[in-house]
N, C-alpha and C positions, 0 to 999 in steps of 0.2 A: 436385084438379088446378088449379082456379081459385085456390086459396090459394097454391099453389106459384108460379103465374105472377105473382100480385100481389106476393108476397115477392121474387121475382127482379126484377121491375120496380122495386120500392122500393129494393132494394139497388143496382141499376144506377143509379138516379136519384141516390141519396146519393153514390155513388162519383164520379159525373160532376160533382157540385156541390161537392165538397170543395175549399175555397179556401185550404187551408193551403199556405203558401209555405215551401218548405224552402230555407234558405240554406246555402251551403257554409260549412264551418268556417273562420272568419277569426280572425286574432289581433287581439284588442282591447287597446288601450293606454289607460292612464289617466295623466294628467299635468297639472301646472300649467303655464300658459303665458300668452300675451297675444294678444288680438285687436287687431291693429295697423293703422293707416292712417297712413303717412308720406309720402303723395303730395305734400302741401303743402310738404314740405322736400326734395323731389327724391328721396324714397325710393319705396317701392312702395305701391299701394293696399291695400285690406283683405286681410289674410292672418293666419295664426297663426304665432307664434314659440314654439317648444317647445325648452327646453334639452336638449341631448344629454348623454350620459354623459361626453364628453370636454370639457365646459364650453363648447362652441360652441352656436350656435342652429341649429335645423332649421326650415325654412319650409314651411308647408302651405297649401293652398287648399281650402275646403269644396266638396263636390259640390253640384249644384243643389238636391237635395232637403234638404240640411242648412241651406241659407241661411234657410229659413223657421223652422226651430228656433232658429237663432242670433238672428234678428230678434225672435222671440217672447220670448226670455230677455233679450237685451241691447238691444233696441230697433232701430229702422230705422237702416240705414247712412247716415251723413251724410258729406259731403265735407270734413270737418275733420280736423285732426291729432288722433290719438286713440290711447291705450293703455288697454286694459281687461284687467285681470288676470282669468283664468278657470281653472276646473278642467274638463277635458274627458275624455270616454271616446270613443275614435275607432278606426277601422280604416282601413288604406290600401286604396284602390280599385284600385291598380295602374295608374292613369291619370295623365297629366300635364295641367296646366292653366296657361294664361298669365295673368299679372297685369300691369296697366298700372303703369309706373314713370315717374319724372321724366325730362324731356328727350325724351319720346316713345318711350322704350325699353320693352321688355317683358322679364319674367323668366318662366321656366318652373319651377313647383314641383310636387311630388307632390300628388295630390288625396286628400282623406280624406272619409270618411263619419262624421258626428257622431252618436254614439249617445246622449250625454247631455252637457249643458253647464250650468255654473252660474257666476255672477259671484262673484268673491272679495271 
């Protein structure tokens, strides 16, 4: 009986301490693009420019957790005019985020979570 209680307690403890996080299935995209800051030329501050299938550009902003990964790979963000070619794997978060643009304006872009990024 004691062994049964100990085994039950052990199983209950293991199941309560399982820290596996189950993420919903999300569509992951992989693309080449640019990590851009054009604020100095009255464009917008740091954002991603990803070419669309129709030859236009789509603009994205990283979520807060992705900024650390970006800075680890590409270095700290500086307030200078910059274009860095990248290859990224990302998914849309379903949220929107504002970015500072020239003349005191802001734009709203889709937010993405970066799964992997490398400099080209």
